[in-house]
N, CA, C and O of each residue as an XYZ file, in Angstrom:
252
protein
N      -4.897    -16.418      5.097
C      -3.566    -16.136      4.641
C      -3.561    -15.498      3.288
O      -4.337    -15.922      2.431
N      -2.763    -14.532      3.038
C      -2.740    -13.738      1.829
C      -1.928    -14.482      0.740
O      -0.881    -15.080      0.989
N      -2.478    -14.400     -0.457
C      -1.662    -14.918     -1.589
C      -0.754    -13.795     -2.104
O      -0.986    -12.615     -1.841
N       0.269    -14.189     -2.835
C       1.203    -13.218     -3.323
C       0.567    -12.237     -4.256
O       1.033    -11.101     -4.343
N      -0.449    -12.601     -4.943
C      -1.101    -11.736     -5.901
C      -1.906    -10.617     -5.137
O      -2.260     -9.600     -5.733
N      -2.184    -10.822     -3.834
C      -2.948     -9.824     -3.044
C      -1.996     -8.860     -2.347
O      -2.460     -7.878     -1.769
N      -0.721     -9.089     -2.373
C       0.237     -8.199     -1.714
C       0.967     -7.393     -2.682
O       1.375     -7.882     -3.735
N       1.154     -6.112     -2.344
C       1.816     -5.142     -3.171
C       3.114     -4.640     -2.529
O       3.190     -4.532     -1.305
N       4.082     -4.348     -3.297
C       5.262     -3.699     -2.796
C       4.984     -2.187     -2.543
O       3.963     -1.670     -2.996
N       5.824     -1.535     -1.873
C       5.684     -0.088     -1.633
C       5.656      0.610     -3.027
O       4.860      1.524     -3.240
N       6.495      0.188     -3.933
C       6.523      0.832     -5.271
C       5.196      0.633     -6.023
O       4.665      1.560     -6.635
N       4.682     -0.597     -5.958
C       3.402     -0.841     -6.603
C       2.248     -0.055     -5.958
O       1.358      0.428     -6.658
N       2.267      0.065     -4.692
C       1.224      0.800     -3.975
C       1.354      2.307     -4.443
O       0.360      2.942     -4.795
N       2.548      2.813     -4.432
C       2.784      4.154     -4.890
C       2.274      4.440     -6.248
O       1.692      5.496     -6.496
N       2.488      3.486     -7.165
C       2.063      3.611     -8.555
C       0.564      3.603     -8.579
O      -0.008      4.418     -9.303
N      -0.127      2.753     -7.849
C      -1.560      2.651     -7.836
C      -2.199      3.905     -7.272
O      -3.263      4.304     -7.746
N      -1.603      4.536     -6.291
C      -2.082      5.685     -5.663
C      -1.685      7.037     -6.366
O      -2.258      8.094     -6.104
N      -0.673      6.926     -7.267
C      -0.124      8.023     -8.024
C       0.513      8.982     -6.988
O       0.292     10.192     -7.035
N       1.302      8.420     -6.060
C       2.072      9.217     -5.110
C       3.490      8.659     -5.137
O       3.733      7.651     -5.800
N       4.426      9.282     -4.438
C       5.819      8.923     -4.362
C       6.015      7.746     -3.420
O       5.214      7.510     -2.515
N       7.087      7.022     -3.649
C       7.404      5.921     -2.772
C       7.584      6.372     -1.329
O       7.166      5.691     -0.392
N       8.222      7.544     -1.167
C       8.457      8.123      0.158
C       7.089      8.498      0.818
O       6.984      8.457      2.044
N       6.108      8.839      0.075
C       4.838      9.128      0.648
C       4.170      7.917      1.203
O       3.529      7.997      2.250
N       4.298      6.745      0.514
C       3.779      5.483      0.936
C       4.501      5.018      2.182
O       3.870      4.529      3.119
N       5.798      5.161      2.207
C       6.583      4.812      3.381
C       6.081      5.648      4.618
O       5.945      5.147      5.734
N       5.831      6.902      4.337
C       5.427      7.803      5.403
C       4.060      7.380      5.906
O       3.837      7.367      7.116
N       3.148      7.038      5.029
C       1.800      6.533      5.430
C       1.935      5.286      6.299
O       1.221      5.109      7.286
N       2.854      4.446      5.909
C       3.095      3.174      6.702
C       3.725      3.580      8.088
O       3.228      3.159      9.133
N       4.769      4.361      8.083
C       5.388      4.768      9.364
C       4.467      5.423     10.329
O       4.580      5.227     11.539
N       3.562      6.191      9.822
C       2.600      6.923     10.689
C       1.399      6.117     11.059
O       0.533      6.575     11.805
N       1.338      4.872     10.522
C       0.233      3.932     10.933
C      -1.088      4.153     10.120
O      -2.124      3.571     10.440
N      -1.019      4.984      9.096
C      -2.201      5.191      8.241
C      -2.463      4.034      7.277
O      -3.607      3.751      6.919
N      -1.386      3.377      6.868
C      -1.479      2.308      5.916
C      -0.839      1.016      6.494
O       0.372      0.969      6.708
N      -1.596      0.055      6.723
C      -1.013     -1.228      7.342
C      -0.126     -1.867      6.338
O      -0.400     -1.868      5.138
N       0.937     -2.407      6.841
C       1.896     -3.166      6.008
C       2.544     -4.202      6.876
O       2.625     -4.047      8.095
N       3.010     -5.270      6.246
C       3.745     -6.361      6.912
C       5.148     -6.376      6.339
O       5.362     -5.990      5.189
N       6.108     -6.823      7.144
C       7.491     -6.917      6.742
C       7.731     -8.331      6.352
O       7.494     -9.249      7.138
N       8.218     -8.535      5.099
C       8.657     -9.867      4.620
C       9.985     -9.746      4.054
O      10.171     -9.008      3.087
N      10.982    -10.454      4.615
C      12.352    -10.441      4.084
C      12.884     -9.060      3.918
O      13.547     -8.795      2.915
N      12.641     -8.152      4.835
C      13.228     -6.896      4.840
C      12.496     -5.849      4.039
O      12.957     -4.711      3.952
N      11.391     -6.191      3.464
C      10.640     -5.238      2.630
C       9.176     -5.272      3.131
O       8.665     -6.274      3.631
N       8.546     -4.085      2.953
C       7.189     -3.982      3.393
C       6.263     -4.437      2.257
O       6.545     -4.229      1.077
N       5.156     -5.061      2.654
C       4.162     -5.546      1.672
C       2.792     -5.012      2.148
O       2.518     -4.960      3.347
N       1.964     -4.628      1.205
C       0.665     -4.028      1.578
C      -0.394     -4.896      0.875
O      -0.316     -5.215     -0.311
N      -1.373     -5.246      1.690
C      -2.415     -6.049      1.185
C      -3.325     -5.128      0.312
O      -3.564     -3.967      0.643
N      -3.800     -5.682     -0.777
C      -4.603     -4.849     -1.745
C      -5.858     -4.341     -1.065
O      -6.237     -3.200     -1.329
N      -6.532     -5.095     -0.212
C      -7.685     -4.609      0.516
C      -7.359     -3.423      1.404
O      -8.109     -2.449      1.473
N      -6.182     -3.528      2.108
C      -5.777     -2.411      2.994
C      -5.518     -1.159      2.171
O      -5.816     -0.047      2.606
N      -4.962     -1.347      0.983
C      -4.727     -0.159      0.099
C      -5.944      0.465     -0.341
O      -6.015      1.691     -0.426
N      -6.976     -0.344     -0.646
C      -8.315      0.168     -1.100
C      -8.966      0.904      0.040
O      -9.536      1.977     -0.161
N      -8.894      0.343      1.259
C      -9.613      0.943      2.346
C      -8.810      2.326      2.740
O      -9.426      3.328      3.102
N      -7.574      2.288      2.649
C      -6.732      3.561      2.832
C      -7.205      4.596      1.825
O      -7.550      5.722      2.184
N      -7.216      4.194      0.552
C      -7.520      5.162     -0.508
C      -8.972      5.739     -0.310
O      -9.219      6.922     -0.547
N      -9.867      4.898      0.110
C     -11.254      5.319      0.357
C     -11.299      6.337      1.545
O     -11.910      7.400      1.429
N     -10.653      5.995      2.667
C     -10.615      6.800      3.817
C     -10.033      8.223      3.512
O     -10.559      9.250      3.941
N      -8.918      8.199      2.746
C      -8.207      9.492      2.480
C      -8.597     10.120      1.084
O      -7.937     11.033      0.589
N      -9.716      9.570      0.479
C     -10.271     10.072     -0.758
C      -9.238     10.102     -1.859
O      -9.146     11.081     -2.599
N      -8.464      9.047     -1.976
C      -7.493      8.842     -3.128
C      -8.186      7.812     -3.975
O      -9.033      7.060     -3.495
N      -7.811      7.778     -5.280
C      -8.342      6.894     -6.277
C      -7.258      5.987     -6.753
O      -6.397      6.390     -7.535
N      -7.290      4.701     -6.269
C      -6.246      3.749     -6.680
C      -6.421      3.376     -8.171
O      -7.554      3.229     -8.630
N      -5.394      3.231     -8.879
C      -5.454      2.721    -10.278
C      -5.812      1.247    -10.187
O      -5.181      0.503     -9.437
N      -6.800      0.822    -10.929
C      -7.275     -0.480    -10.819
C      -6.523     -1.489    -11.730
O      -6.921     -2.654    -11.746
N      -5.533     -1.141    -12.437
C      -4.697     -1.948    -13.190
C      -3.764     -2.824    -12.364
O      -2.974     -3.584    -12.924
């Protein structure tokens, strides 16, 4: 089970990847970036974001 600290909002993921929110939503919609729906909003596990960034040669901000 994921803890809340391991889950990111779409906005947080966008900030870490230095891309737009709409780009992250597109990655999710196309199945490139796994996300779960919680209460009407998508959440991305930090490990999934890291794997996505590695696969697509993006550098996530570690902050």
